[in-house]
N, C-alpha and C positions, 0 to 999 in steps of 0.2 A: 327072512329080510322084513325089518319093521315097517308097520304102515304108520303114516303119519296123517292125521285126520286134521281138517280144516272147515271153518265156517264164516259165512261173512255176515258181519253184524248188521242190524237194522240201521245205523248210524252211518256205516260205509254206504249202505244202499242209497239211502237218501240223500248222502252227498254227491255219489255220481250222479245220481238224476237230477239234481241241480246243477251240476258240472257240464252233464250232456247237453241240458237244456239252454245253459248260458252259453254253450259253444256253436250250439245251433242259433241262437238268437244273433249272438255276433257275427258268425259267417252269414246270415240273411242281411243283417245291417249294413256288413261289409259289401254285399252283392248289390242293396239299393243305393247306398252311396255312390257306389263305384258307378252303376248303371246312370246315375243323376250327373255324377262328373263327365263322364263319356260322353253322353248324350249333348250335355252343354257345349262341350267342346268340339264335337262333330257339327253342331249346328251352326257354331261361331263359324268354323271353317267352312262349313257349306255355304252359308250366307256371303261370305268374305269371298268366296270363289265366285259366286255371282256376279258380287260387286266388281270382282277382278276382269269381267268380261266388258270392260266398258269401250265404247264405240271409239276405235282408235283414230279415224280421219277427223272425228269431231275433236279429240285430244291433240292431234297433231297440228291443225290448223288453225284451233281457236282457243287452244289451253281450257276446254271446258271437259269434266267427268260425268258421263252419263251412260246408261246401260240403254242400248235400243232393244226395247221389248218387242219388237218384229224380228230381230236377227237376221234383217237383210231381206225377209220375205214381203214386207210390205204390210201384214197382217199385225196390228200391235194388240195388246192386252195382257192379262196376267197368264193365259194359258201357258206360252212358251217360258215365260219365267218360272212358273211353277214345274215345268216339266225341266229345266234346269237345274232347279234347287233339288227336286227329289232326284235327280241322277247323281248329285255332288253328295247329298247326304245317305244314299244307298250305298256307293261306292267306299264312303268312309266307314260306314258300318260293317260291309264284309271283311271278315277275318282274311289274313293273307293266304292261312292254309287253304281256305274255302275255294280261291281263286285257283291254287295248282291241283288240290284233290278234288273239288268239285263235291260229290255226294259222299264220296269214302272219307271225307275227311272227319266223320264221327268215329271211325275206327280208330284214329291216333290221338284225337284230343276232344277234349269236351268243353263245351261253350259255357263259360261260367255265368255268362250274362243274359245271353239268348235274347238279345234285342234286336228288334227289326223296325224300319218306318211304318209308320202307321198312316200320317196325314202331314203334308206341308202345304199350307196356303198362304200365297202372300196377299193378306188383307187389308193392306196399307201402302198406298203408292204415293210419293210426290212427284210429279211433272216437271219437266223443266220449263214449261209453258204456264204452268199454273200461276194464278194470280194476277191475269193479263201481262205475264212477264216478269212479274215480282221475283220470281225463283231465279229466272235467266238473269236477272240484271244482279242479283246478288252471288250468284256462280260466278259471273264474269268479273264482279268487284272482288271477290275473294282470289280469281286466277291473276290480278292485276297487283294486290295489296303487297307483294313478296319484294317487287323490284320498283316500286314508286315512293319517291318522298314526299314530305309535307310540304316541301318548299315549290316544288311544281304546282301541287293543289292552290298554293296559295298567290301563286304569279297569275294562274288563269283566274282565279277569284277577282284579283285585283283588275284583270282586263274586262271582267264583265262590271264590276262597278263602275269602270269608266264611261261603258257603254250604256250605263242608267242614268250616269249623271248628269250626260250632254246628250240624252234622249236619242242615242244614234239608231236605237232599235224602233223608235215609234215616231220620230220626225219625218214628215214626208215633205221633201223638199221639192219634188216634181209636183205637187199639187200646188205649192209656193208660187213655183216657177209658171205654171200653167195660168194662175190667178192675176199674176201681173202681166203674163202676155194676153190675157183677154181685156185687161184694161186698157192696154196700148193697143189693141185690135178695135176697140171701141171708137177710138178716136178717129179711124182710117174713113175718110168721105165726110169727115166733119168740116162744116163751114166756120171758117174763123175771119174775123175784121183784121186787117192789115192797116198800116198807115195810110192817111189820105180818105180814110173812108172807105178804102177798099175790102174784098172781101175773096177769100183765098179756100179752094177745097183741099184739104191734108190729103198726102199721098205719100206715104214713107214707108219704109222697111224698120222691121223691129230690129235695135241695134246687135242681138243676139241672133239673127236669123241664119247664120253660119252655123251656130252650135245646133240649133233646131234642125237643120238639115241633116249634120252629122248623126243626129240621133235617129233617123229614118233606116240607116244602115243596118241598125239592130246591134244588140251588145256583142254577138258572138263575132260579127263581121269587122266591129271597130277594136276589140282587143284580141282576136286570133287571126285576123286576115284570113288567108287561103288555107291556112294549117287544115290538114284532115283530122275530122273527129271520129270518136268509137262510133260504130252502127249496132251495137250491141244493145239487145232490148230484154226485159225480164218479162217472162210468161207467169205474171201473177195470179192469174185464175187456178193454177194447180198448186200454188204455195198456201204457207200456214196463214196469212192476212184473209184469204178468201174462205177458207174453212172457217174461220173465227166469225165471219160476218154471216155464213150460212149455219151456224150452231152446230157443226161438226168436228170442234176443237176436242180430244180426249182430256179428259181431267181426272187429277188424282183426288185424293181422299184425306191426305195427312195434313196436319195444322200448317198454315204459311208462316215462314220466319217472319219476325216481328221486326218493325223499322221505328225507331223513335223519331221525335219531330227535329230532334237536335244532329240526328244521323241522316237525315234526308240530303240536305245541302253537300255535305261532304260525299256522300254516296253519289249523287249525280255529278259531281265533277270528277269522281273515280270510274262513274261508267262512261263518261263522255271520253275520258282518257283510253280505256280498254277500247272502244269504237276507234279510237284514233290509229290505236298501234296493230288493230287486227283487221282492219279494213282499208283498201286503196282509194285512190283520189286522182285527181287528173294529172297532178303534178307526181305523183308516186303511187303509179298503178299495182296492185296485187295479182301475182300469177295465178294463172287457171280458176277465176273467177267468173260468175255468171255476169257480172258487170264490171267495166272498167274503172267507173266513177263511182265507186260505192258509197263512199262519205258525201258525195252529192244527192244520191238516191236517199239517204237518210234523212236528208233535210228536205229535200224537193217532193220526193215520194211518186217519181214518174215511171214509167216504164222505160222510156230509152235514155239511154246516157247522154246524148244530146239535149234533150229537155232537161236533164236533171242538171247539168252544167249550166244551161240557160237560165232555170230558175234559180239557181245558187248565185250566178253573176249580177243577176238582177237584185238581189237580196244585199250582195255586196255592194253594189253599186248605190245603192239606198243608204247604206250604212256610211260610205265614203263620202258621198254628197253631203250628208248631215253634218259628219265630221270637217270637211273642208268648208262648208258654208259658215258654221261654227267659228272656225278660224279667221277666215276673210271677215266677217262681221266685228271681229276683236283686235284686228291687227289694224292700228290706224293708218299706217302707210299705203297699205292695199285697199282699204276702205276709201282712203282721200282718193287713190288714184281710179277707182271705180266712182266716187262721187263726181272727180271731175269731168271723167267721159260721159256720165249722164247729163251734166249741166251742159255741155259742148252739144251734144244730142238735141237735148230739150230748147235751147237757143236758135240752133240751127232751124229747127222744125218748128218754132214759134208755140212752143207748148210747154212754157215752164212749168206749168203747174204738173206735169208728168216727170219732174227731176227725180222725186224720191222712187216713182214705178221704175224709171228707167236703171236707176241704181242699183233697186233689188232685183231686176231682171238681170243685169250685167253681172252683179255677184252671183246670183245662182247657176247663171252659163258657165260663168269661169270656174266655180265649184264643180260643176258636172265635166266639163273638160279636164281638170286636175283628176277627177275620179275614175276618168278613163285610162289616162295616165297609170293610174295606181293599180287598176287592174292588171294592166298590160305587164307591169314590174311583178306584181303576183305570180302571174300564171308564167312567168319565165323563171321563178324562183327567187326572187328578189324581196327586200324587205320595206314595209311601209308603216309609220308609225300610226297610232290609233288617232291621235291629235298632233297635227303639224306644227311646225315653226317656221320661222323666215328661212331657217338654213335648209330644211327639208320641204321647202316648197319648189314645184318645178316650173312650172308654165306662167309667163308673164302676160298682162291682158292684151297687149298688141298684137302678140301673137295668134291669140285665140280669137278675136275679132277678125284678123286679118287671113284667118283657115291656113294657119301655117303649122299644124298639128303633127303632120307627117314629118316635116323637116325639123321640128323640136326634138321627135324621138331619137334617142342615142341609148341604145342596148346596154354598151360597155359602160355609159356613163351611169345608168338606171341601177347596175349590178353593184355599183359601189357603194351604195348606202349600206351602212352595216347596223343601225339602228332601226327599231320596228319591229313588226310583226310580220310572219310569213303566211302564206296562203294556208297553210295546215293551222297555223294559229287563228285565222279567221275562221275557218270551220270550226274549230274548237268554240269559238264565240256562238257562231250559228246553229251548233248542235245543241248548246247549253238553252238557246233561245227557242229550240225546238219541243213541242210539247212531249211532255215523258212517254205518254201511252203511245203515241205515234212512232217515236222513235225508237221505243222497245219491240213493238211489232214489225216494225221495217227491217231492225235489226236482225231478228228472228227470221223474217224472209230470206234474208242475205245467207244468214247460216244456213238454212235448210237448202237453198239453191246451190251454195259453193260446195257443200258437202256433196251433194248430187254431182258436181262435175268429174267426180272423182270413180272409177269404174267399178261396178259393183253396188253403189250406193244409189241409184236411180229412183229407189223406191223410199228412200230415207225419209223420215218424218221426225219433225223436231217436238210435237207432243206425243210421241211414243218413247222419248227418252226420260229413264227415271233416274232421280238422283237421290232418293231415299227410299228404302224398302223396310218394311214391316211385316214380318212374317209368324205365322201359329203352326208351331211344330209339335208333332205328339209321334211317342214312338211305346212300342208294345214289348213285353218281355213274354218269353216262353214259361216264367216263374210266377205271372199272374199278375204283372206289375203295368200300370198304364200311366205314362209320365207326358205332361203338356204344358209348353211354356211359349213365350214370345221373344223374338229377336228382333232388334231395329238395328238398322245400321243407314249411315249418308255418307255422302262425299263432303 
């Protein structure tokens, strides 16, 4: 049998050497790029998994997305978030065969990447309470924007403009009335000359004494009578506002969202609308809440429901008095009626110089009586215009001075008024007139206390809630690679 001889040329040897080197380089490049791709995907999934663990009750009740970093334990911070992140990253790095076969998996397959988690560190957090509630307001606004139209915003802005135009938020009618009453009182016991060189000591009653006696009953009695009020109280000492005062509020370290000057007014209107939709009031109480009159608490800031309602009614009364006094001074017929009554009183009492003061006192007393009526209508669910007309005015002067208030009250007739603002609409105005920081902190107090009403959430803290998370993640490979990058997510 003939033997064949063969040999390998130098050219072929060099070519094979280059090809082998190329193949190995390609394999290593594929390994590195695959590692990078898988690591990025796993990191993205891991952080998404952490963000998916948002607080369910906070979302259900207030439509706010945030992670409770204490996970119900009451101990907030990065440690538990780090543990959850490490858990998800580790689970996604484990090959399915390793879960089934354990250590024996190496007999059946070889891990081409060999990557394992080296470190997962949440190095940046943005908390719901950061920026004195700026983040909370922004989250609330985002929760509302999907279902609120621009028309509603414009309408509320129009009401606010009317309030400021007529100074309904600054005019103190009670102070004006008190000044007039003091001038009238100064004439008591004064000696005046009468016909025939006689003298007489003045002894008379203020023509609005009936109104002043009514005021002594208090605003709750005048508007609600014997109706039972909520007895709920808020223990503010264990809530967010007190922790802020004590300097114990947790803080994040990510940049705050920026708000331009042109956005501030619109966002204030939107935030007030969020509060109106997610908190209860005297006429529309929320279920399972720490307070029954929550919107009243946002405005007044007292511990007890009854005190908050009283505070709001006093502010509404002042606003209605200013509006009704403005109308009475502008209506020629009613102004003339008050002037005629003042003239009659001043002539009978022999003090014609007091006619103007009597007129002012009568008009302001009349405005007070009408304002009490307005509040009763609002609390019953009716409507009252910001500025009244002759068609929407209720009380006549004679009925007020004769103390016939109760006889003039007709609930069925009051509810027939279709024009004007509701009690909730007036609360919108008062909320917009409340300081933004006070309003925000009180709202966060309520959110925290309301979530705690749900079983299992007694240790809930709003300043433990994360809305943005920045993580530093590094993975190591058995082939000598170390990869590190940062992943940032937010709601």
